[in-house]
DRENKOLRO-490966 format. One record per atom (N, C-alpha, C): residue in one letter; atom name; y, x, z. Coordinates in steps of 0.2 Angstrom, whole numbers. Atoms other than C-alpha are relative to their C-alpha. Example, Ala and Ser with C-alpha at 12.3 -4.5 7.8 and 13.67 -1.06 7.14 Angstrom:
! residues 2
   r    a       v       u       w
   A    N      -6       4       0
   A   CA     -22      62      39
   A    C       6       4       0
   S    N      -6      -4      -1
   S   CA      -5      68      36
   S    C       5      -4       3
***
This chain:
! residues 88
   r    a       v       u       w
   M    N       6       0      -6
   M   CA     141    -126    -325
   M    C      -5       0      -6
   S    N       4       1       3
   S   CA     125    -122    -331
   S    C      -6      -6       2
   K    N       4       5      -2
   K   CA     110    -135    -332
   K    C      -4       1       7
   K    N       4      -2      -7
   K   CA     101    -125    -318
   K    C       5      -1       6
   G    N      -6       0      -5
   G   CA     117    -125    -308
   G    C       2      -7       2
   A    N      -1       8       0
   A   CA     120    -144    -311
   A    C      -7      -4       4
   A    N       7       4      -2
   A   CA     100    -149    -306
   A    C       3       2       8
   T    N       1       1      -8
   T   CA     103    -140    -288
   T    C       5      -2       3
   T    N      -6       4      -4
   T   CA     119    -148    -284
   T    C      -1      -7       0
   T    N       1       7      -1
   T   CA     113    -165    -288
   T    C      -6      -2       2
   A    N       6       1      -4
   A   CA      97    -163    -280
   A    C       0      -5       5
   K    N       0       6      -6
   K   CA      91    -177    -268
   K    C      -4       6       4
   K    N       1      -3      -7
   K   CA      90    -170    -250
   K    C      -6      -7       3
   W    N       5       5      -4
   W   CA      73    -177    -243
   W    C       1       2       7
   P    N       0      -1      -6
   P   CA      73    -179    -225
   P    C      -8       4       4
   I    N       5      -6      -2
   I   CA      63    -163    -216
   I    C      -4      -6       6
   H    N       5       2      -6
   H   CA      47    -171    -207
   H    C       1       2       6
   S    N       1      -3      -7
   S   CA      46    -169    -188
   S    C      -4       6       1
   D    N       4      -7      -1
   D   CA      31    -156    -189
   D    C       3       4      -5
   V    N      -4      -6       2
   V   CA      40    -146    -202
   V    C       5       2       3
   A    N      -6      -2      -4
   A   CA      55    -145    -192
   A    C      -3       4       6
   Y    N       2      -4      -6
   Y   CA      45    -140    -177
   Y    C      -4       8      -3
   V    N       3      -6       1
   V   CA      35    -126    -187
   V    C       6       5      -2
   E    N      -7      -4       1
   E   CA      52    -120    -194
   E    C       2       3       6
   Q    N      -5      -3      -6
   Q   CA      60    -119    -177
   Q    C      -3       5       4
   F    N       3      -7      -2
   F   CA      47    -105    -173
   F    C      -2       3      -4
   D    N       3      -3       4
   D   CA      45     -97    -188
   D    C      -7       2      -2
   V    N       8       0       0
   V   CA      26    -100    -189
   V    C      -1       1      -8
   G    N       2       0       7
   G   CA      28    -101    -208
   G    C       0       8      -2
   E    N      -1      -6       2
   E   CA      35     -84    -209
   E    C      -6       5       3
   V    N       6      -3      -4
   V   CA      22     -76    -196
   V    C      -6      -1      -3
   I    N       6       2       4
   I   CA       8     -84    -206
   I    C      -1       5      -6
   C    N      -3      -5       6
   C   CA      15     -76    -221
   C    C      -1       8       0
   K    N       2      -8      -1
   K   CA      14     -58    -215
   K    C      -6       2       1
   G    N       6      -1      -3
   G   CA      -1     -60    -206
   G    C      -5       0      -8
   L    N       4       0       7
   L   CA      -9     -66    -224
   L    C       1       6      -4
   A    N      -1      -6       2
   A   CA      -1     -51    -231
   A    C      -5       6       0
   V    N       4      -5      -5
   V   CA      -9     -40    -219
   V    C      -8      -1      -3
   V    N       8       1      -1
   V   CA     -27     -49    -221
   V    C       0       1     -10
   A    N       1      -1       6
   A   CA     -24     -48    -241
   A    C       1       8      -2
   R    N      -1      -7       2
   R   CA     -20     -29    -242
   R    C      -6       3       3
   T    N       5      -7      -1
   T   CA     -33     -22    -231
   T    C      -8      -4      -1
   R    N       8       3       2
   R   CA     -47     -35    -236
   R    C      -6      -1       5
   P    N       5       0      -4
   P   CA     -57     -36    -220
   P    C      -7      -4      -2
   G    N       8       3       2
   G   CA     -76     -43    -220
   G    C       2      -6       4
   N    N      -2       7      -3
   N   CA     -70     -58    -209
   N    C       7       0       1
   P    N      -8       2       0
   P   CA     -53     -62    -214
   P    C       3      -4       6
   V    N      -2       5      -4
   V   CA     -52     -77    -202
   V    C       2       4       7
   E    N       0      -5      -7
   E   CA     -56     -66    -186
   E    C       6       4       1
   Y    N      -3      -3       0
   Y   CA     -45     -53    -192
   Y    C       7      -4       1
   L    N      -6       2       0
   L   CA     -30     -65    -195
   L    C       3      -3       7
   A    N      -2       2      -6
   A   CA     -33     -71    -178
   A    C       3       5       5
   Q    N       0      -8      -4
   Q   CA     -33     -53    -169
   Q    C       8       2      -2
   W    N      -6      -2       1
   W   CA     -18     -50    -179
   W    C       6      -5       3
   L    N      -3       4      -2
   L   CA     -10     -65    -174
   L    C       4       1       6
   L    N       0      -1      -6
   L   CA     -13     -62    -155
   L    C       5       6       1
   A    N      -3      -7      -1
   A   CA      -7     -43    -158
   A    C       7      -3      -1
   Y    N      -8       2       2
   Y   CA      10     -50    -167
   Y    C       1      -4       6
   Q    N      -3       6      -4
   Q   CA      14     -62    -152
   Q    C      -1       6       7
   R    N      -1      -6      -4
   R   CA      10     -47    -139
   R    C       5       5      -1
   E    N      -6      -5       3
   E   CA      22     -36    -149
   E    C       6      -4       2
   A    N      -6       4       0
   A   CA      35     -49    -149
   A    C       2      -1       6
   Q    N       1       2      -8
   Q   CA      33     -54    -130
   Q    C       4       8       3
   A    N      -4      -6      -3
   A   CA      36     -35    -126
   A    C       7       2      -3
   Q    N      -7       0       4
   Q   CA      51     -33    -139
   Q    C       4      -4       4
   K    N      -2       4      -3
   K   CA      56     -48    -130
   K    C       4       4       7
   Q    N      -1      -4      -6
   Q   CA      56     -39    -112
   Q    C       5       6       0
   V    N      -4      -5       0
   V   CA      64     -24    -118
   V    C       6      -2      -2
   S    N      -5       1       1
   S   CA      78     -31    -125
   S    C       2      -3       5
   S    N      -5       3      -6
   S   CA      81     -41    -109
   S    C       0       4       5
   L    N      -1      -5      -6
   L   CA      80     -26     -98
   L    C       5       4      -4
   F    N      -6      -3       2
   F   CA      92     -18    -110
   F    C       7      -3       2
   H    N      -5       6      -1
   H   CA     103     -33    -108
   H    C       3       0       8
   I    N      -1       0      -9
   I   CA     102     -32     -87
   I    C       4       9       0
   K    N      -4      -8       1
   K   CA     107     -12     -91
   K    C       6      -1      -1
   D    N      -7       0       4
   D   CA     122     -16    -101
   D    C       3      -3       5
   R    N      -4       4      -4
   R   CA     127     -29     -88
   R    C       3       3       4
   W    N       0      -3      -5
   W   CA     124     -19     -74
   W    C       6       7      -2
   T    N      -4      -6       3
   T   CA     134      -3     -83
   T    C       8      -6       1
   Q    N      -5       2       0
   Q   CA     148     -15     -86
   Q    C       2      -3       6
   L    N       0       1      -7
   L   CA     148     -22     -69
   L    C       2       4       6
   H    N      -1      -7      -5
   H   CA     147      -5     -61
   H    C       8       3      -2
   R    N      -7      -4       2
   R   CA     164       1     -72
   R    C       6      -5       2
   S    N      -5       3      -4
   S   CA     174     -14     -68
   S    C       1       0       7
   A    N      -1      -1      -8
   A   CA     171     -12     -50
   A    C       3       7       3
   S    N      -3      -5      -5
   S   CA     174       5     -48
   S    C       9       2      -5
   S    N      -8       1       2
   S   CA     191       3     -60
   S    C       5      -1       4
   P    N      -4       3      -5
   P   CA     207       2     -51
   P    C       2      -3      -2
***
């Protein structure tokens, strides 16, 4: 076994602070990283306002996708129920 492999298997696991667990639960870090990457690529004049607007747009898009997914789930469920009701 390499030294690197030995180091990872014997590494001490630290407890996760409740604040970190909360942020990880909602993928905040991932979303912020995506937003910061967009800011770095676009280099807007006011990066803080740009990031704030990007986050709002991201949230609206995520909510819209969730609604569409929910509608598809309802449609699929209705189709299943309709098929089972019409089957002999």
